[in-house]
C-alpha positions as CSV (number, residue, x, y, z in Angstrom):
1,M,-5.6,-2.7,3.0
2,T,-6.9,-4.5,-0.1
3,R,-4.9,-7.9,-0.3
4,S,-5.1,-8.4,-4.1
5,L,-3.7,-12.1,-4.5
6,R,-2.3,-14.3,-7.4
7,N,-3.0,-17.4,-8.7
8,G,-0.6,-19.9,-10.3
9,A,2.0,-20.4,-8.2
10,R,3.7,-23.9,-7.8
11,A,5.2,-25.5,-5.5
12,G,8.3,-25.6,-4.7
13,S,8.9,-22.1,-6.3
14,P,6.9,-18.7,-4.6
15,A,8.6,-16.6,-7.4
16,I,7.0,-18.2,-10.5
17,V,3.6,-16.7,-11.7
18,L,1.5,-15.3,-9.5
19,A,-1.3,-14.9,-12.0
20,A,-3.5,-11.4,-11.2
21,L,-6.9,-11.6,-8.9
22,A,-8.0,-8.9,-7.9
23,A,-9.1,-10.9,-4.5
24,L,-10.4,-8.5,-1.9
25,A,-11.3,-5.4,-3.4
26,L,-13.8,-4.8,-0.8
27,A,-12.7,-6.7,1.8
28,G,-10.0,-3.4,2.3
29,C,-8.7,-3.0,6.0
30,S,-9.8,-0.2,7.6
31,S,-11.0,0.0,11.1
32,S,-13.4,2.8,9.8
33,S,-15.5,4.3,6.8
34,S,-17.4,7.0,5.4
35,S,-19.7,7.8,2.4
36,S,-19.7,10.7,0.6
37,S,-19.9,11.7,-3.0
38,S,-17.4,11.7,-5.1
39,A,-15.0,14.9,-4.9
40,A,-12.0,16.8,-6.2
41,S,-9.4,19.1,-4.7
42,T,-7.0,20.8,-6.6
43,A,-3.5,22.4,-4.3
44,S,-0.4,23.5,-5.7
45,S,2.7,21.8,-4.5
46,A,5.7,20.1,-5.8
47,S,9.7,19.2,-6.0
48,P,11.7,16.2,-4.0
49,A,13.5,18.5,-1.9
50,A,14.0,17.6,1.9
51,G,13.1,14.3,0.6
52,G,10.1,15.0,-1.6
53,T,6.6,16.7,-1.3
54,G,3.9,17.8,-3.4
55,G,0.3,17.7,-2.5
56,S,-1.7,21.1,-0.4
57,S,-0.3,23.4,-0.2
58,A,-0.8,27.3,0.3
59,G,2.5,29.4,0.9
60,S,4.5,27.1,-1.6
61,T,8.3,29.4,-2.1
62,S,8.5,27.9,-5.5
63,A,7.3,30.3,-8.9
64,G,6.2,30.3,-12.3
65,T,3.5,27.6,-13.8
66,P,2.6,24.3,-12.3
67,I,3.1,21.3,-13.4
68,A,-0.1,19.7,-13.1
69,V,-0.2,16.4,-11.3
70,G,-3.4,13.6,-10.4
71,V,-4.3,11.5,-7.3
72,L,-7.0,9.4,-7.9
73,G,-8.4,7.2,-4.8
74,S,-10.8,5.2,-2.7
75,F,-10.7,8.0,-0.2
76,T,-14.2,7.8,1.2
77,G,-16.8,5.4,1.4
78,V,-16.0,1.1,2.0
79,A,-12.2,1.2,1.0
80,S,-11.4,4.6,2.5
81,G,-9.5,3.5,5.1
82,S,-7.4,1.6,2.9
83,T,-5.9,4.7,0.8
84,A,-7.3,8.1,2.9
85,D,-3.9,8.5,5.1
86,A,-2.1,7.5,1.7
87,K,-3.6,11.0,0.2
88,V,-2.6,12.8,3.4
89,L,0.8,11.8,3.2
90,F,0.8,12.5,-0.6
91,Q,-0.5,16.1,0.1
92,D,2.5,16.4,2.9
93,W,5.0,15.6,0.6
94,A,3.3,17.9,-1.9
95,S,3.6,20.7,0.5
96,A,6.9,20.7,1.5
97,T,8.3,20.2,-1.7
98,N,6.5,23.2,-2.8
99,A,7.8,24.8,0.5
100,S,11.4,24.6,-0.5
101,G,11.2,25.4,-4.5
102,G,9.2,23.1,-6.5
103,I,10.8,20.7,-8.5
104,N,12.7,22.6,-11.3
105,G,11.5,26.2,-10.1
106,H,8.1,25.0,-10.9
107,P,5.1,24.7,-8.3
108,V,3.1,21.0,-8.9
109,Q,-0.3,21.5,-9.1
110,V,-2.2,18.4,-7.8
111,T,-5.9,17.3,-8.8
112,Y,-7.1,14.3,-6.4
113,L,-10.1,13.0,-7.6
114,D,-11.8,10.3,-5.2
115,D,-13.8,7.3,-6.8
116,L,-15.7,5.7,-3.5
117,N,-14.6,2.7,-4.5
118,T,-16.8,3.0,-8.2
119,P,-15.8,1.5,-10.8
120,S,-17.9,4.1,-13.0
121,T,-17.0,6.7,-11.0
122,A,-13.0,5.7,-11.1
123,L,-13.1,5.7,-14.6
124,T,-14.5,9.2,-15.2
125,N,-11.5,10.6,-13.2
126,A,-9.2,9.1,-15.2
127,Q,-10.3,10.4,-18.7
128,Q,-10.9,13.8,-16.4
129,L,-7.2,14.0,-15.5
130,V,-6.0,13.2,-19.0
131,S,-8.1,15.0,-20.8
132,Q,-8.7,17.5,-19.2
133,D,-6.5,18.4,-16.8
134,H,-3.2,17.1,-18.7
135,V,-1.8,15.8,-16.2
136,K,2.1,14.7,-15.9
137,A,1.6,11.1,-13.9
138,I,-1.1,9.9,-12.2
139,I,-0.9,8.6,-8.5
140,D,-2.0,6.0,-7.6
141,L,-4.2,5.1,-4.5
142,S,-7.5,3.5,-6.1
143,D,-8.7,0.5,-4.3
144,D,-7.8,-2.1,-6.6
145,Q,-10.1,-0.4,-9.5
146,E,-6.8,-0.2,-12.1
147,S,-8.0,-2.2,-14.1
148,V,-11.1,0.0,-14.7
149,W,-9.1,3.0,-16.2
150,A,-5.6,1.9,-17.0
151,K,-6.3,1.7,-20.9
152,V,-6.7,5.3,-20.6
153,A,-3.4,6.0,-18.7
154,D,-2.1,3.3,-21.3
155,T,-3.0,5.6,-24.3
156,A,-2.2,9.0,-23.5
157,K,1.4,7.5,-22.4
158,V,0.7,8.7,-18.8
159,P,2.4,6.7,-16.1
160,V,0.7,6.1,-13.6
161,I,3.2,5.8,-9.6
162,G,1.4,4.4,-6.7
163,Q,0.1,1.2,-5.1
164,A,0.6,-2.3,-5.7
165,E,-2.8,-3.8,-3.9
166,S,-4.1,-4.3,-7.9
167,P,-2.6,-7.0,-10.6
168,T,-2.1,-4.0,-12.5
169,F,0.8,-3.6,-11.5
170,G,3.4,-5.9,-12.2
171,T,1.5,-6.8,-15.1
172,D,1.6,-3.2,-16.9
173,P,4.2,-1.5,-18.2
174,N,2.9,1.7,-17.3
175,F,2.1,1.4,-14.1
176,Y,5.0,2.1,-11.4
177,S,5.1,0.4,-8.4
178,V,6.4,2.4,-5.4
179,G,6.4,-0.9,-3.4
180,T,5.8,-5.1,-2.9
181,T,4.1,-6.1,-5.4
182,V,1.0,-8.3,-4.3
183,G,2.3,-12.0,-5.3
184,P,5.8,-11.4,-3.2
185,L,3.6,-9.1,-0.5
186,I,2.0,-13.0,0.1
187,W,5.6,-14.9,1.0
188,G,6.7,-11.7,2.7
189,E,3.8,-11.9,5.6
190,L,5.0,-16.1,6.2
191,K,8.5,-15.2,6.1
192,A,7.9,-12.4,8.7
193,A,5.6,-15.3,10.6
194,T,9.1,-17.6,10.5
195,L,10.8,-14.5,12.4
196,D,8.4,-15.8,15.7
197,K,8.9,-19.6,14.9
198,V,5.2,-19.9,12.4
199,T,5.0,-23.2,11.3
200,K,1.3,-24.1,11.4
201,V,-0.8,-21.6,10.3
202,G,-4.6,-20.6,10.0
203,A,-6.2,-18.3,7.5
204,L,-9.7,-16.6,8.4
205,Y,-10.9,-15.1,5.6
206,C,-13.8,-12.9,5.0
207,A,-17.7,-14.2,3.9
208,E,-18.8,-11.6,2.2
209,I,-16.5,-11.5,-0.5
210,A,-15.6,-15.6,-2.4
211,S,-12.3,-14.3,-3.8
212,C,-11.1,-13.7,-0.1
213,S,-10.5,-17.6,-0.2
214,E,-8.1,-17.2,-2.7
215,T,-5.6,-16.6,0.2
216,V,-6.0,-20.0,1.4
217,P,-3.9,-22.3,-1.5
218,L,-1.5,-19.2,-2.3
219,I,-0.6,-19.8,1.8
220,T,-0.2,-23.8,0.7
221,E,2.0,-23.1,-2.0
222,I,4.0,-20.2,-1.2
223,G,4.9,-21.5,2.8
224,K,6.4,-24.6,1.4
225,P,9.8,-23.8,1.1
226,L,9.7,-21.5,3.9
227,N,8.4,-24.4,5.8
228,V,4.6,-22.8,6.7
229,S,2.2,-25.2,6.6
230,L,-1.9,-24.4,6.1
231,A,-2.9,-26.3,9.4
232,Y,-6.7,-24.5,9.1
233,S,-9.1,-22.2,7.0
234,A,-12.1,-20.9,7.4
235,K,-14.6,-17.9,6.7
236,V,-15.6,-15.4,9.1
237,S,-18.2,-12.3,9.0
238,S,-17.7,-8.9,9.5
239,S,-20.8,-9.1,11.4
240,A,-20.7,-12.3,13.2
241,A,-21.3,-11.9,17.1
242,S,-18.6,-14.7,17.6
243,Y,-15.4,-16.1,16.1
244,T,-15.7,-19.1,18.6
245,A,-16.1,-22.3,16.1
246,Q,-13.3,-20.7,14.3
247,C,-10.8,-20.0,16.9
248,L,-11.3,-23.0,18.1
249,G,-11.2,-25.1,14.6
250,A,-8.0,-23.1,14.5
251,K,-6.4,-23.8,17.6
252,D,-7.4,-27.7,17.8
253,A,-5.5,-27.8,14.3
254,G,-2.3,-27.0,16.6
255,A,-2.0,-23.4,14.7
256,N,0.7,-21.2,16.1
257,G,0.4,-18.4,13.7
258,A,-3.1,-16.9,12.4
259,T,-3.7,-14.5,9.3
260,V,-7.3,-12.6,9.2
261,V,-8.2,-11.9,5.3
262,A,-10.3,-9.1,6.0
263,A,-10.8,-5.3,7.2
264,S,-8.4,-4.3,10.1
265,N,-11.3,-4.1,13.0
266,T,-12.9,-6.9,11.7
267,A,-8.8,-8.7,12.1
268,L,-9.0,-7.4,15.8
269,N,-13.0,-8.8,16.4
270,V,-11.3,-12.0,15.9
271,A,-8.2,-11.9,17.8
272,E,-10.1,-10.6,21.1
273,S,-12.4,-13.5,20.4
274,C,-9.8,-16.3,20.4
275,A,-8.6,-14.5,23.2
276,T,-11.4,-15.4,25.1
277,Q,-11.3,-19.2,23.9
278,G,-7.9,-19.7,25.6
279,Y,-6.4,-19.4,21.8
280,K,-3.3,-16.7,21.4
281,P,-1.6,-17.4,18.2
282,V,0.9,-15.1,16.3
283,W,-1.5,-12.6,15.1
284,V,0.3,-12.6,11.1
285,T,-0.2,-9.5,8.8
286,T,0.4,-8.0,5.4
287,A,0.8,-4.4,4.3
288,G,-1.9,-2.2,6.1
289,E,-3.4,-4.1,8.3
290,M,-1.7,-3.2,12.0
291,T,-3.6,0.0,12.0
292,T,-3.5,2.9,15.3
293,P,-6.1,0.6,16.9
294,W,-3.5,-2.8,17.0
295,L,-1.2,-0.6,20.0
296,Q,-4.7,-0.8,22.3
297,Q,-5.1,-4.1,22.1
298,S,-3.6,-7.0,24.2
299,A,-4.8,-10.1,22.6
300,V,-2.7,-8.3,18.8
301,N,0.7,-8.2,20.9
302,G,3.4,-9.9,19.1
303,A,2.0,-9.1,16.1
304,I,4.4,-9.1,12.7
305,G,3.9,-9.2,9.4
306,D,5.0,-7.3,6.0
307,V,4.3,-3.8,4.3
308,Q,5.4,-2.3,1.4
309,D,7.5,1.0,2.3
310,A,9.6,2.1,5.1
311,P,6.9,1.8,8.2
312,W,4.7,4.0,8.5
313,F,6.1,4.7,12.2
314,D,10.2,4.9,11.8
315,D,12.5,7.8,12.4
316,S,15.5,6.1,12.5
317,I,16.9,7.5,9.2
318,P,16.4,11.1,7.0
319,A,14.4,9.5,4.7
320,T,11.7,8.7,7.0
321,K,12.9,11.7,9.4
322,A,11.9,13.8,6.5
323,M,8.2,12.3,5.9
324,Q,7.9,12.8,10.1
325,A,9.1,16.1,9.9
326,A,6.1,16.5,6.7
327,I,3.6,15.3,8.5
328,A,4.6,17.0,12.1
329,K,4.1,20.0,10.1
330,Y,0.8,19.7,7.6
331,S,-1.1,16.8,9.0
332,P,-0.5,16.3,12.8
333,S,-4.0,14.0,13.6
334,V,-3.7,11.6,10.7
335,T,-0.9,9.4,13.4
336,T,-4.0,9.3,15.8
337,S,-6.6,8.4,12.4
338,A,-8.2,4.7,13.0
339,A,-6.7,4.2,9.7
340,F,-2.9,5.3,10.0
341,G,-0.8,2.4,9.3
342,A,1.6,1.1,6.2
343,T,-0.7,2.7,3.4
344,A,0.3,5.6,4.3
345,S,3.7,5.5,3.5
346,I,3.2,4.3,-0.1
347,G,1.6,8.4,-0.8
348,W,4.9,9.7,0.7
349,A,6.7,7.3,-1.6
350,A,4.9,7.9,-4.5
351,G,5.8,11.7,-4.4
352,L,9.8,10.5,-3.9
353,V,9.4,8.4,-7.4
354,F,7.6,11.3,-9.4
355,G,9.7,14.3,-8.2
356,Y,13.0,12.2,-9.1
357,A,11.6,11.1,-12.2
358,A,10.8,14.7,-12.8
359,E,14.3,16.5,-12.1
360,K,15.7,14.1,-13.6
361,E,14.0,14.7,-17.4
362,H,14.2,18.7,-16.0
363,L,10.8,18.8,-16.5
364,T,8.6,21.7,-16.9
365,P,4.9,22.4,-18.0
366,S,5.0,22.3,-21.3
367,S,6.9,18.8,-21.2
368,P,5.4,16.0,-22.5
369,S,3.8,12.7,-19.9
370,T,6.5,11.1,-21.9
371,A,9.0,12.6,-20.4
372,V,8.4,11.2,-16.9
373,I,8.3,8.0,-18.3
374,T,11.6,8.6,-19.1
375,G,12.6,9.4,-16.0
376,L,11.0,6.3,-14.2
377,D,12.9,4.2,-16.6
378,T,16.2,5.1,-15.0
379,I,15.1,3.8,-11.8
380,S,17.7,1.0,-10.6
381,S,18.0,-0.3,-7.7
382,N,16.9,2.8,-5.9
383,T,15.5,2.5,-2.6
384,F,15.9,6.8,-1.8
385,G,17.3,6.6,0.9
386,G,16.2,3.7,2.3
387,F,12.5,4.7,2.2
388,T,11.6,2.0,-0.6
389,P,12.5,-1.8,-1.9
390,P,15.0,-1.4,-4.2
391,L,13.2,-0.3,-7.4
392,T,14.1,-1.3,-11.2
393,Y,12.2,0.3,-13.9
394,T,12.6,-1.7,-17.7
395,A,11.4,0.8,-20.2
396,G,8.4,-1.3,-22.0
397,K,8.6,-3.9,-19.2
398,P,6.5,-4.4,-16.0
399,A,7.7,-4.5,-12.9
400,Q,8.3,-6.5,-10.2
401,V,9.2,-5.8,-6.6
402,P,9.8,-8.5,-4.6
403,C,11.4,-7.2,-1.1
404,S,9.0,-6.5,1.7
405,F,10.0,-4.2,5.3
406,I,8.9,-5.9,8.6
407,A,7.1,-4.2,11.1
408,G,5.3,-5.5,14.5
409,I,3.7,-5.0,17.8
410,S,5.5,-5.7,21.0
411,N,3.9,-3.9,24.7
412,G,1.9,-1.8,22.6
413,K,4.6,0.0,20.0
414,W,5.5,-0.7,17.0
415,T,8.2,-2.8,16.6
416,E,10.7,-3.4,13.3
417,P,12.2,-6.9,14.2
418,I,15.0,-6.8,11.3
419,G,15.3,-3.2,11.6
420,L,15.1,-1.6,8.0
421,K,16.3,-4.3,6.2
422,T,14.1,-6.1,3.3
423,E,13.1,-9.9,3.3
424,C,13.0,-10.3,-1.2
425,M,11.0,-13.1,-2.7
426,P,13.7,-15.7,-4.3
427,A,13.9,-14.6,-8.0
428,A,9.9,-12.9,-8.2
């Protein structure tokens, strides 16, 4: 997952303005990528029954004219590891919802458009969903392309529901984040680190993108109130044969925690290189960096970090059991995907939030998209059964989501160090 970071944090007050920087758009936490031409797929689905579901579903039991929903995302290409599995989970939400009767008796018809992480394609896709497909809402699973097409959705008054990689979430009142917004994500990462007694962090950031370095001042400022200091920082290249210099630099600086602001597979390579040098810090992550391959790597055993919605592996409460049941029925192979991680949960969360708003306003195919906005703006301190952090949306005001969940790895298994409680950035 990419980490869109924010400047402007004031020392001693990490909750103050974190002005937007779409910093890591291409750094994505994907452990693999593929490329193909832009594609669209349409499927019937809908309704928050059984935890809410909507996506491709053959065999929907709901009758009537479908409710149109659009999904934008970077599903193939450079950033697909950040969002492709979120698409699968939204499809599962859609399938389970339609199988339960749809939303207000109507199936949801979902159009999926792939932007290939290309601005021009992202813009064209948004225009199609609004002008041609007349969707009631856009589910955003793109990889930081929001600034390109936000005005299209805003002008048409079509609400955007989804992930918070982009600074557009938290600054545009028409964008409804279903998980932790970007500034608090960095705070949550450092808060997670303190659970493992990390006091000094080594920050290794991608060499390919200049804005990756913006992590360094953020860690410095946000870490102060948490008593976490930046001990060392350096660039790392995804194509490097070795990371010995950086590992020894962090080790010599006394960093007992380390974070790699780069793709998930690059982070694993760095950790392995450090382990061969006898440097085994607590690896600290945020959002979707921990993915399935991390479980097999002893170098990252003990890793810990924060995630935007309930961990993708949790099945301890009805809300997460519903997701796991849908995965088992509709997409069992996704759990072995190299990119399966925290961002997948965002797809399911987006379905829950859309389904709630649609049912609240008795949405039908003839309802205006503004009806969904009205429904969204009724949401106050709602965790959707514990699946999301507390979400509150206020009409006309950008929504910040300051809380995140904590996840980790121990002995080849995913862990939840504080269960499904959330840690919240003060006054965010």
